[in-house]
C-alpha positions in Angstrom: 59.5 -106.7 89.8 60.9 -104.0 91.7 63.7 -102.0 90.3 65.6 -99.0 91.4 68.4 -97.5 89.3 69.3 -93.8 89.9 72.4 -91.4 90.4 73.8 -90.4 93.7 73.6 -87.0 94.7 76.7 -85.0 95.4 78.3 -84.4 98.6 79.3 -80.8 98.0 78.1 -77.9 96.3 81.4 -77.8 94.2 80.5 -81.0 93.0 76.9 -80.4 92.3 77.7 -77.2 89.8 78.7 -79.0 86.9 75.8 -81.2 86.9 73.3 -78.0 87.3 75.6 -76.6 84.5 75.3 -79.7 82.2 71.3 -79.6 83.1 70.8 -75.8 82.5 72.9 -76.3 79.1 70.8 -79.3 77.9 67.7 -77.0 78.7 69.1 -74.1 76.7 70.2 -76.4 73.9 66.6 -78.1 73.9 65.0 -74.7 73.9 67.3 -73.5 70.9 66.3 -76.8 69.1 62.4 -76.3 69.7 62.9 -72.4 69.0 64.5 -73.3 65.5 61.8 -75.6 64.6 59.2 -73.4 65.5 60.7 -70.5 63.6 61.1 -72.8 60.6 57.8 -73.7 60.4 56.4 -70.1 61.2 58.7 -68.9 58.7 57.3 -71.4 55.9 53.8 -70.6 57.1 54.7 -66.7 56.6 56.4 -67.1 53.3 53.4 -68.9 52.0 51.2 -66.3 53.5 53.3 -63.5 52.1 53.1 -65.3 48.5 49.3 -65.7 48.5 49.1 -62.0 49.4 51.7 -61.0 46.8 49.6 -62.8 44.1 46.4 -61.1 45.4 48.3 -57.8 45.1 49.3 -58.9 41.4 45.6 -59.6 40.6 44.4 -56.2 42.3 47.2 -54.4 40.1 46.3 -56.3 36.9 42.5 -55.5 37.6 43.6 -51.6 37.8 45.5 -51.8 34.8 43.2 -53.8 32.8 39.8 -52.6 34.0 41.1 -49.1 35.0 43.4 -48.0 32.2 42.9 -50.3 29.4 39.2 -51.3 29.0 38.1 -47.6 28.5 40.5 -47.3 25.6 39.2 -50.3 23.7 37.3 -49.6 20.7 35.0 -51.9 18.7 37.3 -51.7 15.7 40.0 -53.6 17.8 38.4 -56.9 17.0 38.0 -56.3 13.4 42.1 -55.5 13.3 41.8 -51.7 13.1 45.3 -50.4 13.3 44.1 -47.0 14.7 42.4 -48.8 17.7 45.5 -50.9 18.4 47.5 -48.0 18.3 45.4 -46.2 20.7 45.8 -49.2 23.2 49.3 -49.4 22.8 50.1 -46.0 23.4 48.3 -46.2 26.5 50.1 -49.6 27.6 53.6 -48.1 26.7 53.1 -45.0 28.7 51.0 -46.2 31.8 51.4 -49.9 32.2 54.5 -51.1 31.0 57.4 -50.9 33.6 59.6 -52.7 36.1 56.6 -54.8 37.1 54.6 -55.8 34.1 56.7 -56.8 30.9 54.2 -57.9 28.6 50.3 -57.4 27.8 48.0 -59.6 25.7 44.5 -59.1 24.8 42.5 -62.5 23.5 39.2 -63.1 22.1 37.2 -66.1 23.0 38.3 -68.1 20.1 41.9 -67.7 21.1 42.9 -64.8 18.7 45.4 -62.3 19.9 44.0 -59.0 18.9 46.6 -56.9 20.9 50.0 -57.3 22.3 52.8 -54.9 23.0 54.9 -57.5 20.9 53.4 -56.9 17.5 54.4 -60.2 16.1 51.9 -61.8 18.0 48.8 -59.7 17.0 46.4 -61.8 14.9 48.0 -65.4 15.9 45.6 -67.9 17.1 46.3 -70.1 20.0 43.8 -72.3 21.8 42.7 -71.3 25.1 43.0 -73.7 27.9 40.3 -74.4 30.4 41.5 -72.1 32.9 41.3 -69.0 30.7 38.0 -69.9 29.5 37.0 -70.1 33.0 38.0 -66.6 33.7 35.7 -65.5 30.7 32.8 -67.4 31.9 33.0 -66.6 35.7 34.6 -63.2 35.5 37.0 -63.8 38.3 40.8 -62.9 38.2 43.4 -65.8 38.2 47.3 -65.7 38.8 49.7 -68.3 38.2 53.4 -68.9 37.4 53.6 -68.9 33.7 54.7 -71.7 31.6 56.6 -70.5 28.9 57.1 -73.6 26.9 54.1 -72.9 24.5 54.6 -71.1 21.2 52.7 -68.1 22.4 55.1 -67.4 24.9 58.3 -67.6 22.7 58.8 -64.0 23.0 58.9 -64.1 26.9 61.2 -67.0 27.4 64.2 -64.6 28.1 62.7 -62.6 30.5 63.0 -64.7 33.6 60.1 -66.2 35.9 57.0 -64.6 35.2 53.4 -64.8 36.7 50.7 -64.5 34.3 47.3 -62.8 35.7 44.2 -62.8 33.5 41.0 -61.1 33.9 38.0 -60.3 31.7 37.3 -56.8 30.0 34.9 -55.8 27.4 34.4 -53.9 24.4 32.1 -50.9 24.3 29.5 -53.3 22.7 29.9 -55.7 25.7 31.9 -58.3 23.9 34.2 -60.3 26.3 37.8 -60.2 26.0 40.8 -61.8 27.9 43.0 -59.3 29.3 46.5 -61.0 30.4 49.5 -59.4 32.2 53.0 -61.1 32.8 54.4 -59.7 35.8 58.0 -60.3 36.9 58.5 -63.2 39.4 61.2 -61.1 41.3 58.7 -58.4 41.5 55.9 -60.6 43.1 58.4 -62.3 45.3 59.8 -59.3 46.8 56.3 -57.9 47.5 55.7 -61.2 49.4 58.9 -60.7 51.2 57.9 -57.1 52.1 54.7 -58.6 53.7 56.2 -61.6 55.7 59.7 -60.4 56.9 58.7 -57.7 59.5 56.5 -60.5 61.0 59.2 -63.1 60.9 61.8 -60.4 62.6 59.1 -59.8 65.0 58.6 -63.4 65.7 62.4 -64.1 66.2 62.8 -61.4 68.5 60.1 -62.6 70.7 61.2 -66.1 70.8 64.9 -65.0 71.5 63.6 -63.1 74.4 61.3 -65.8 75.5 64.3 -68.3 75.4 66.5 -65.8 77.4 64.1 -65.2 79.9 63.9 -69.0 80.5 67.4 -69.8 80.9 68.0 -67.9 84.0 64.8 -69.1 85.5 65.9 -72.8 84.6 69.2 -72.2 86.5 67.5 -70.8 89.4 65.0 -74.0 89.4 67.9 -76.1 89.1 70.0 -74.5 91.6 67.1 -74.8 94.1 66.7 -78.5 93.5 70.6 -78.9 94.0 70.2 -77.5 97.2 67.2 -79.5 98.1 69.1 -82.4 97.1 72.1 -81.5 99.6 69.9 -80.7 102.3 68.3 -84.1 101.8 71.5 -86.0 101.6 72.6 -83.9 105.0 69.6 -85.0 106.6 70.0 -88.8 105.5 73.5 -88.8 106.5 72.7 -87.5 110.0 69.9 -89.7 110.0 72.0 -92.6 109.6 74.9 -91.3 111.8 72.3 -90.9 114.6 70.8 -94.4 114.2 74.4 -95.9 114.3 75.3 -93.9 117.6 72.0 -94.7 119.0 72.5 -98.5 118.1 76.0 -98.3 119.6 74.5 -96.8 123.0 71.8 -99.0 123.3 74.3 -102.2 122.8 76.7 -100.8 125.1 74.0 -100.3 127.8 72.6 -103.5 127.4 75.8 -105.3 127.2 77.1 -103.7 130.1 73.8 -103.2 132.3 71.1 -106.1 131.7 73.4 -108.9 130.2 75.8 -108.5 133.2 72.9 -108.7 135.6 71.6 -111.8 133.8 75.0 -113.5 133.9 75.0 -112.6 137.7 71.7 -113.9 138.3 72.5 -117.3 136.2 75.6 -117.9 138.4 73.7 -117.2 141.6 71.3 -119.9 140.6 73.6 -122.4 139.4 75.4 -121.9 142.7 72.2 -122.1 144.8 71.3 -125.3 142.8 74.5 -127.2 143.5 74.7 -125.9 147.1 75.6 -128.7 149.8 75.4 -126.9 152.8 72.8 -127.2 153.6 71.4 -129.1 150.3 68.4 -127.9 148.8 65.2 -130.1 148.2 65.2 -131.8 144.9 62.2 -130.0 143.9 64.0 -126.9 144.7 67.1 -127.8 143.0 65.3 -128.6 139.6 63.4 -125.3 139.7 66.8 -123.4 140.1 68.6 -125.3 137.7 65.7 -124.5 135.3 65.8 -120.9 136.1 69.6 -120.7 135.6 69.2 -122.5 132.1 66.3 -120.3 131.2 68.4 -117.4 132.4 71.5 -118.5 130.1 69.0 -119.0 127.2 67.8 -115.3 127.5 71.2 -114.1 127.8 72.2 -115.6 124.4 68.9 -114.4 122.6 69.9 -110.9 124.0 73.5 -111.3 122.6 71.9 -112.1 119.4 69.7 -109.2 119.4 73.0 -107.1 120.5 74.8 -108.4 117.3 71.7 -107.2 115.1 71.6 -103.9 116.9 75.5 -103.2 116.6 77.9 -105.9 114.8 81.1 -105.9 116.8 82.6 -108.3 114.1 82.1 -105.7 111.4 85.1 -103.8 112.5 86.8 -106.5 114.5 86.6 -109.5 112.3 85.2 -108.2 108.9 81.9 -108.3 107.0 82.0 -112.2 106.3 82.1 -112.7 110.2 79.3 -110.3 110.6 77.2 -112.0 108.0 77.9 -115.4 109.7 76.6 -114.1 112.8 73.3 -112.6 111.0 72.9 -116.1 109.6 73.4 -118.0 112.5 70.1 -118.0 114.1 68.2 -119.5 110.7 69.3 -123.0 110.7 67.6 -123.5 114.0 64.5 -122.1 112.2 64.6 -124.7 109.7 66.4 -122.4 106.9 69.6 -123.7 105.3 72.1 -121.0 104.5 75.0 -120.6 102.4 77.5 -117.8 102.5 80.1 -116.8 100.1 82.4 -114.0 100.1 85.1 -113.2 97.4 88.7 -113.8 98.5 90.9 -110.6 99.0 87.6 -108.7 98.7 88.6 -105.0 100.1 85.7 -102.9 100.8 85.7 -99.5 102.2 83.9 -99.1 105.5 81.1 -97.3 104.3 80.5 -100.1 101.9 80.9 -102.7 104.1 78.5 -101.1 106.5 75.9 -100.6 103.8 76.2 -104.2 102.9 75.8 -105.5 106.4 72.7 -103.1 106.9 71.2 -104.5 103.7 72.0 -108.1 104.4 70.3 -107.6 107.7 67.0 -106.0 106.3 66.9 -108.8 103.6 67.6 -111.8 106.1 65.0 -110.3 108.5 62.6 -110.3 105.7 63.2 -113.7 104.9 62.9 -115.0 108.6 59.7 -113.1 109.1 57.7 -113.3 105.9 59.1 -115.4 103.3 58.5 -118.9 104.7 61.7 -120.2 102.9 63.9 -123.2 103.3 66.9 -122.0 101.5 68.9 -118.8 101.8 72.1 -117.8 100.0 74.2 -114.7 100.4 77.0 -113.8 98.0 79.3 -110.8 98.0 81.8 -110.5 95.2 83.5 -108.1 92.9 82.0 -108.2 89.2 82.8 -105.4 86.5 84.1 -102.9 88.5 81.3 -102.9 90.9 80.7 -104.6 94.6 77.8 -106.6 94.5 75.8 -108.3 97.5 73.3 -110.9 96.3 70.5 -112.5 98.4 68.3 -115.2 97.1 65.8 -117.4 98.8 63.2 -119.7 97.5 60.3 -118.1 99.9 56.8 -117.3 98.9 57.6 -114.0 97.3 55.5 -110.8 97.1 53.9 -108.4 94.7 54.3 -104.7 94.4 50.9 -104.2 96.2 52.3 -106.3 99.1 55.2 -104.1 99.4 53.4 -100.8 99.2 51.3 -102.2 101.7 54.1 -103.0 104.3 55.6 -99.6 103.3 52.1 -97.8 104.3 52.2 -99.7 107.6 55.7 -98.0 108.2 58.2 -100.7 107.1 60.5 -98.5 105.3 63.5 -100.2 105.6 64.1 -101.2 102.1 63.3 -97.5 100.8 65.9 -96.3 103.2 68.5 -98.8 101.7 67.4 -97.4 98.3 68.5 -94.0 99.5 71.6 -95.1 100.8 72.5 -97.1 97.6 71.7 -93.9 95.6 74.0 -91.7 97.8 76.9 -94.2 97.1 76.2 -94.0 93.3 74.6 -97.7 93.6 71.6 -99.4 92.6 69.3 -101.7 94.2 67.2 -104.1 92.4 64.6 -106.4 94.2 63.0 -109.3 92.0 60.2 -111.3 93.4 57.1 -113.2 92.4 54.5 -115.1 94.2 55.6 -118.6 94.8 59.0 -117.9 93.1 61.1 -116.6 95.7 63.0 -113.4 96.2 66.2 -111.9 94.4 67.8 -108.7 96.4 71.0 -107.4 94.6 72.6 -104.5 95.8 75.6 -102.9 93.7 77.8 -100.1 94.4 81.1 -98.9 92.9 84.2 -100.8 94.0 86.5 -98.7 96.0 
């Protein structure tokens, strides 16, 4: 099936401007949506990277605190519950560790006993260490995670908001491993991550907005150039059609006033010579003259049929129906039964009538030359606010490849009709299948 459905180009720049504005507006809106989606995805990635960097910073801060500040002050007596050893660490923690960022410190033995905390009520308590904490003691790696404050060992931290726990191993002077744990405020970690990713997000937003602002005028220029190209194409098409109509009219007038009149004179002269009585021509010569006169009249009729195809006088004088009857009149003599139906009180514009006549002429000529059809129906009607020309035959049909081959060979009549239909806001639809005939439907707005 061949199908074409497209809007017509406008006939003036003033009419085209809104369509260009709409196209550029659609482009701009689509660009904003794409920008917003890309920015949202980028912000998600940047925020995740910022959080990862903030946790990395929290681990580094905990290492600096645990191994750089607290570990050198740890004494062996701390494991035995020596108060002096605990007070030594508490003084360092209170003066140099606790603050806006770190709100709690705990030091654990491998068996889960808290040997030091800035919350003295926790010292000496025993809680089972989970696998992640034991893994820190085994591997020596630092670990950071959002704290789950539901456990009993965290009962004194529940009023402090979101906290991040950071674990790392430290050692006593004799090499005994201890688990050093800091609790850092979630707001501090979040603000650190925000300071990392926000500058990149701002730079990314500025770059994307600048890119969008650059593309909009470029899109406007491109759309305006396409509009002007369409207008030039439409103007060229109109001039081509008008020149073709003028040339058809001139050729038809020249043939009618020249060759047809000459043939008519020759026909009358031959008939008069054949019927002459003074002196009467011999019988063989009379027969020859009569045959020549008959042949001349037959040539005149064929020439008049060609004149009707070239320039239809009935289209303006008698209307579309009479012009279509003229187009169909030669077909019955070639074995093609025809049927014509034109809606009553159908009032079409001159432009629509001319388009329908040309489309019908192209379709009927194709049927006559290629379809090998025995039936052809032509119907013109008004349906759902459109004027509709429908031509159906029962011929052999054709394929897209066949049509493309004819187009390559220079048969562009159907392509020209498609352009004319599009110029009038219309559609042209051709459906065909091998052995299934052809349906030709042209629709334009009823005016």
